[in-house]
C-alpha positions as CSV (number, residue, x, y, z in Angstrom):
1,X,13.8,-143.0,-33.2
2,X,13.0,-145.0,-36.4
3,X,10.9,-143.2,-39.0
4,X,9.1,-144.8,-41.9
5,X,8.4,-142.5,-44.9
6,X,5.3,-143.1,-47.0
7,X,5.8,-141.6,-50.4
8,X,6.2,-142.7,-54.1
9,X,10.0,-143.1,-53.7
10,X,9.9,-145.6,-56.6
11,X,8.1,-143.4,-59.1
12,X,9.4,-143.2,-62.7
13,X,10.2,-139.5,-62.5
14,X,13.1,-137.7,-60.9
15,X,11.1,-135.3,-58.9
16,X,9.3,-137.9,-56.8
17,X,12.6,-139.7,-56.2
18,X,14.5,-136.5,-55.2
19,X,11.9,-135.3,-52.7
20,X,12.1,-138.7,-51.0
21,X,15.9,-138.6,-51.1
22,X,16.0,-135.0,-49.7
23,X,13.5,-135.9,-46.9
24,X,15.8,-138.9,-46.0
25,X,18.9,-136.6,-45.9
26,X,17.2,-134.1,-43.7
27,X,16.0,-136.7,-41.2
28,X,19.3,-138.5,-41.1
29,X,21.1,-135.1,-40.6
30,X,18.9,-134.7,-37.5
31,X,19.9,-138.2,-36.2
32,X,16.8,-140.1,-37.1
33,X,16.9,-143.7,-38.4
34,X,15.0,-143.7,-41.7
35,X,13.4,-146.2,-44.0
36,X,10.7,-146.2,-46.8
37,X,7.6,-148.2,-46.5
38,X,6.9,-150.4,-49.5
39,X,3.5,-149.5,-50.9
40,X,3.4,-151.6,-54.1
41,X,5.1,-154.6,-55.6
42,X,7.5,-154.8,-58.5
43,X,4.9,-155.8,-61.0
44,X,2.9,-152.7,-60.2
45,X,6.0,-150.5,-60.4
46,X,6.9,-151.8,-63.8
47,X,3.5,-150.9,-65.2
48,X,4.3,-147.2,-64.7
49,X,7.0,-147.6,-67.3
50,X,5.3,-150.1,-69.7
51,X,1.6,-149.5,-69.9
52,X,-0.4,-151.3,-72.6
53,X,-1.3,-149.2,-75.6
54,X,-5.0,-148.8,-76.3
55,X,-4.8,-147.3,-79.9
56,X,-2.6,-147.7,-82.9
57,X,-1.2,-144.2,-82.3
58,X,-0.2,-145.2,-78.7
59,X,1.3,-148.4,-80.0
60,X,3.6,-146.5,-82.4
61,X,4.5,-144.1,-79.6
62,X,5.4,-147.0,-77.3
63,X,7.6,-148.7,-79.9
64,X,9.5,-145.4,-80.4
65,X,10.0,-144.9,-76.7
66,X,10.6,-148.5,-75.7
67,X,14.5,-148.5,-75.7
68,X,14.4,-145.2,-73.7
69,X,11.9,-146.6,-71.2
70,X,13.9,-149.8,-70.7
71,X,17.0,-147.8,-69.9
72,X,14.9,-145.5,-67.6
73,X,13.5,-148.5,-65.8
74,X,17.0,-150.0,-65.3
75,X,18.4,-146.6,-64.1
76,X,15.7,-145.9,-61.6
77,X,15.8,-149.5,-60.3
78,X,19.5,-149.0,-59.6
79,X,18.8,-145.7,-57.9
80,X,16.5,-147.4,-55.3
81,X,19.7,-148.9,-53.8
82,X,20.0,-145.5,-52.0
83,X,16.9,-146.4,-49.9
84,X,16.2,-148.8,-47.1
85,X,12.9,-150.2,-48.1
86,X,10.8,-152.4,-45.8
87,X,7.3,-153.8,-45.8
88,X,6.9,-154.5,-42.1
89,X,6.0,-151.4,-40.0
90,X,6.1,-153.1,-36.6
91,X,9.5,-151.7,-35.6
92,X,8.7,-148.1,-36.5
93,X,8.3,-145.3,-33.9
94,X,6.6,-142.9,-36.3
95,X,5.5,-142.7,-39.9
96,X,5.8,-139.6,-42.1
97,X,3.4,-139.3,-45.1
98,X,4.7,-137.0,-47.8
99,X,5.8,-135.3,-49.8
100,X,4.6,-135.2,-53.4
101,X,1.0,-135.5,-54.7
102,X,0.0,-138.3,-52.4
103,X,-3.3,-136.6,-51.5
104,X,-4.4,-136.2,-55.1
105,X,-7.4,-138.5,-54.8
106,X,-8.1,-138.1,-58.5
107,X,-5.0,-140.3,-59.2
108,X,-5.9,-144.0,-58.7
109,X,-2.6,-145.0,-57.0
110,X,-3.2,-142.3,-54.4
111,X,-6.6,-143.8,-53.5
112,X,-4.7,-146.1,-51.2
113,X,-5.2,-145.5,-47.4
114,X,-1.5,-146.0,-46.8
115,X,-0.9,-142.4,-48.1
116,X,-3.3,-141.0,-45.5
117,X,-1.9,-142.7,-42.5
118,X,-4.0,-145.8,-42.9
119,X,-1.2,-148.2,-41.6
120,X,-0.6,-149.6,-38.2
121,X,1.7,-147.1,-36.4
122,X,2.2,-145.4,-33.1
123,X,2.1,-141.9,-34.6
124,X,1.8,-140.4,-38.0
125,X,2.9,-137.0,-39.3
126,X,2.1,-135.3,-42.6
127,X,5.0,-133.3,-44.0
128,X,4.4,-131.4,-47.3
129,X,1.8,-133.6,-49.0
130,X,0.0,-132.1,-51.9
131,X,-3.5,-132.6,-53.3
132,X,-2.3,-131.6,-56.7
133,X,-5.2,-130.7,-59.0
134,X,-7.8,-132.3,-56.8
135,X,-10.8,-130.3,-55.5
136,X,-12.8,-130.7,-52.3
137,X,-15.7,-132.4,-54.1
138,X,-13.3,-135.1,-55.4
139,X,-13.1,-136.6,-51.9
140,X,-16.9,-137.1,-51.6
141,X,-16.6,-140.7,-52.7
142,X,-13.8,-141.5,-50.2
143,X,-15.3,-140.8,-46.7
144,X,-12.4,-142.8,-45.1
145,X,-10.0,-140.0,-46.1
146,X,-11.6,-137.6,-43.5
147,X,-11.3,-140.3,-40.8
148,X,-7.6,-140.8,-41.6
149,X,-6.8,-137.0,-41.7
150,X,-8.5,-136.4,-38.4
151,X,-6.0,-138.7,-36.7
152,X,-3.0,-137.0,-38.3
153,X,-0.4,-134.8,-36.7
154,X,0.4,-132.0,-39.2
155,X,3.8,-130.7,-39.8
156,X,2.5,-128.7,-42.8
157,X,1.3,-129.2,-46.4
158,X,2.9,-128.1,-49.6
159,X,0.5,-125.6,-51.2
160,X,-2.5,-123.4,-50.7
161,X,-5.0,-125.8,-52.4
162,X,-4.0,-128.7,-50.0
163,X,-4.2,-126.3,-47.0
164,X,-7.8,-125.3,-48.0
165,X,-8.9,-128.9,-48.6
166,X,-7.5,-130.1,-45.2
167,X,-9.1,-127.1,-43.5
168,X,-12.6,-127.9,-44.9
169,X,-12.3,-131.7,-44.5
170,X,-11.2,-131.8,-40.9
171,X,-11.4,-128.2,-39.7
172,X,-7.7,-128.0,-39.0
173,X,-5.5,-125.0,-39.7
174,X,-2.2,-126.2,-41.2
175,X,0.9,-124.4,-42.2
176,X,2.4,-124.4,-45.7
177,X,6.0,-125.7,-45.6
178,X,8.6,-126.1,-48.3
179,X,9.1,-129.2,-50.4
180,X,11.8,-131.6,-48.9
181,X,14.1,-130.6,-51.8
182,X,14.3,-127.2,-50.2
183,X,14.8,-128.3,-46.6
184,X,18.5,-128.3,-46.9
185,X,20.8,-126.0,-49.0
186,X,21.5,-127.6,-52.3
187,X,25.2,-128.0,-51.5
188,X,24.3,-130.2,-48.5
189,X,22.5,-132.8,-50.7
190,X,25.6,-134.7,-51.8
191,X,24.9,-134.4,-55.6
192,X,27.7,-135.0,-58.1
193,X,29.0,-131.8,-59.7
194,X,30.4,-133.1,-63.0
195,X,29.7,-131.7,-66.5
196,X,28.5,-134.6,-68.6
197,X,27.9,-132.8,-71.9
198,X,30.8,-131.0,-73.6
199,X,28.7,-128.9,-76.0
200,X,26.7,-125.9,-74.8
201,X,23.1,-127.0,-74.2
202,X,19.7,-126.0,-72.9
203,X,17.6,-128.3,-70.8
204,X,14.0,-129.4,-71.5
205,X,12.2,-131.1,-68.6
206,X,8.5,-131.6,-69.2
207,X,5.9,-134.4,-69.7
208,X,4.4,-132.5,-72.6
209,X,5.5,-129.4,-74.4
210,X,3.0,-127.3,-76.4
211,X,3.7,-127.2,-80.1
212,X,4.1,-123.5,-80.0
213,X,6.9,-123.8,-77.4
214,X,8.6,-126.6,-79.2
215,X,9.0,-124.3,-82.2
216,X,10.4,-121.5,-80.0
217,X,12.8,-123.9,-78.3
218,X,14.1,-125.3,-81.6
219,X,14.5,-121.8,-83.1
220,X,16.3,-120.5,-80.1
221,X,18.6,-123.5,-79.9
222,X,19.6,-123.1,-83.6
223,X,20.1,-119.4,-83.3
224,X,22.4,-119.8,-80.2
225,X,24.2,-123.0,-81.3
226,X,22.8,-125.0,-78.4
227,X,21.9,-128.6,-78.1
228,X,18.4,-129.3,-77.0
229,X,18.6,-131.8,-74.2
230,X,15.7,-133.6,-72.5
231,X,16.5,-135.3,-69.2
232,X,14.6,-138.3,-67.9
233,X,11.5,-137.7,-70.1
234,X,11.5,-138.6,-73.8
235,X,11.0,-135.8,-76.3
236,X,11.5,-137.0,-79.9
237,X,12.2,-133.4,-81.2
238,X,15.2,-132.8,-78.9
239,X,18.8,-133.4,-79.9
240,X,19.5,-135.6,-76.9
241,X,17.3,-137.6,-74.6
242,X,19.3,-138.5,-71.5
243,X,18.5,-141.1,-68.9
244,X,20.4,-139.7,-66.0
245,X,20.5,-141.0,-62.5
246,X,18.2,-138.9,-60.4
247,X,21.1,-137.7,-58.2
248,X,22.7,-136.3,-61.4
249,X,19.5,-134.3,-62.3
250,X,20.6,-131.1,-60.6
251,X,24.1,-131.1,-62.2
252,X,22.6,-131.3,-65.7
253,X,20.6,-128.2,-64.9
254,X,23.6,-126.6,-63.2
255,X,25.8,-126.8,-66.3
256,X,23.1,-125.8,-68.8
257,X,22.8,-122.4,-70.4
258,X,19.1,-122.2,-69.7
259,X,16.1,-124.3,-68.8
260,X,12.5,-124.8,-70.1
261,X,10.3,-126.7,-67.7
262,X,6.6,-127.3,-66.9
263,X,7.1,-129.3,-63.7
264,X,7.2,-128.6,-60.0
265,X,10.6,-130.1,-59.2
266,X,12.1,-129.1,-62.5
267,X,11.3,-125.5,-61.4
268,X,12.7,-126.0,-57.9
269,X,16.0,-127.2,-59.2
270,X,16.1,-124.6,-61.9
271,X,15.7,-121.8,-59.3
272,X,18.0,-123.4,-56.8
273,X,20.7,-123.4,-59.5
274,X,20.0,-119.8,-60.4
275,X,19.4,-120.5,-64.1
276,X,18.0,-118.4,-66.9
277,X,14.6,-120.0,-67.6
278,X,11.2,-120.1,-69.0
279,X,8.6,-121.9,-66.9
280,X,5.2,-122.8,-68.4
281,X,2.8,-123.5,-65.5
282,X,-0.5,-125.3,-65.9
283,X,-0.9,-126.5,-62.4
284,X,-2.0,-124.9,-59.1
285,X,1.0,-126.2,-57.2
286,X,3.5,-124.7,-59.6
287,X,1.8,-121.3,-59.8
288,X,1.7,-121.4,-56.0
289,X,5.4,-122.1,-55.8
290,X,6.3,-119.2,-58.2
291,X,4.1,-116.9,-56.2
292,X,5.5,-117.5,-52.7
293,X,9.1,-117.5,-54.1
294,X,8.4,-114.2,-55.9
295,X,9.5,-115.8,-59.2
296,X,6.4,-115.1,-61.3
297,X,8.7,-113.2,-63.7
298,X,9.9,-116.6,-65.0
299,X,6.5,-117.7,-66.2
300,X,5.8,-118.1,-69.9
301,X,2.3,-117.9,-71.2
302,X,0.9,-120.3,-73.9
303,X,0.1,-117.3,-76.1
304,X,3.6,-115.7,-75.8
305,X,5.3,-114.6,-79.1
306,X,8.8,-115.9,-80.0
307,X,10.2,-112.5,-79.1
308,X,8.6,-112.6,-75.7
309,X,10.0,-116.2,-75.2
310,X,13.5,-115.1,-76.2
311,X,13.4,-112.1,-74.0
312,X,12.3,-114.2,-71.0
313,X,14.8,-117.0,-71.4
314,X,17.8,-114.7,-72.0
315,X,16.9,-112.4,-69.0
316,X,19.5,-112.4,-66.2
317,X,17.3,-113.1,-63.2
318,X,18.3,-111.7,-59.8
319,X,18.1,-114.5,-57.2
320,X,18.9,-112.4,-54.1
321,X,15.3,-112.0,-53.0
322,X,14.6,-115.7,-53.8
323,X,17.4,-116.9,-51.6
324,X,16.2,-114.6,-48.7
325,X,12.7,-116.0,-49.0
326,X,13.9,-119.6,-49.3
327,X,16.2,-119.3,-46.3
328,X,13.3,-117.9,-44.2
329,X,10.9,-120.6,-45.4
330,X,13.5,-123.3,-44.9
331,X,14.1,-122.4,-41.2
332,X,10.3,-122.1,-40.5
333,X,9.7,-125.5,-42.2
334,X,12.6,-127.2,-40.4
335,X,11.3,-126.0,-37.0
336,X,7.7,-127.1,-37.7
337,X,8.9,-130.6,-38.9
338,X,11.3,-131.2,-35.9
339,X,8.8,-130.0,-33.4
340,X,6.2,-132.4,-34.8
341,X,8.8,-135.3,-34.7
342,X,9.7,-134.4,-31.1
343,X,6.1,-134.6,-30.1
344,X,6.1,-138.2,-31.2
345,X,9.0,-139.0,-28.9
346,X,7.0,-138.2,-25.8
């Protein structure tokens, strides 16, 4: 059976790429033929890296980051060679929409019917989509979303907020399943395991780090003789900004001393690599992830003191319960997903 995945596989960030890659690996491991459905052209993709500045402050920021963004664009473009991408959907037996925030209707690029099953196909399955920070009222101006979701076969959504929205929009009870990056054990995801940085270092992976936390991170790094390393996202105050290939993302975390992150997939790979960490959560989806994995202990508050930050990031976390929970959720999610796919073969 040939499956077309509808997801932002070509996003500028590692998390979106890695969930697409992990989904592909899982389906291929189960003997499905997999491709990704092209949802935008190259000009539109490039805009995600090089948006036009609207103010003098934004212009200065763009100039500072331009070399980094050029390298990022080149690296992520090269990474797309891992994927079979096609525009025509005529030869597909089934489409899978998900994962990532493709149902966050507040984001303009996700106001595209293609992310809700609005393409010509024989059958369509939703696996682990997220509505992100969207609320039920945000869908009022998009009545076509309800029509699309009513036709969908559900193999599960990624978080409680999305489950509630689907339940109210189309009166369907759906399961919460794990993100594709958790569908297989991390050692089955063919990542390189090579140390790239000789010095001892700590990882920063965040779109925006509060000033208070920046001060704590710099102080902690100086105190412990660590390099501050930002991967994939530019932070001017870090010692190193590294444009790694997305498949190297996990290994940079693996060989670090500890991790500070504010992102969903940054948290997943931090936990999967059993790292000391401080996780600052401002999103529903990240709080939900930390709750069901019982890792709320890794959360850092905005008002934390430096001593509280230091105590948290040096704490030796036990990952025994986490692995037990993940293994159970993984098996449940695999079964739900495969059962949904098999229903499309009939």
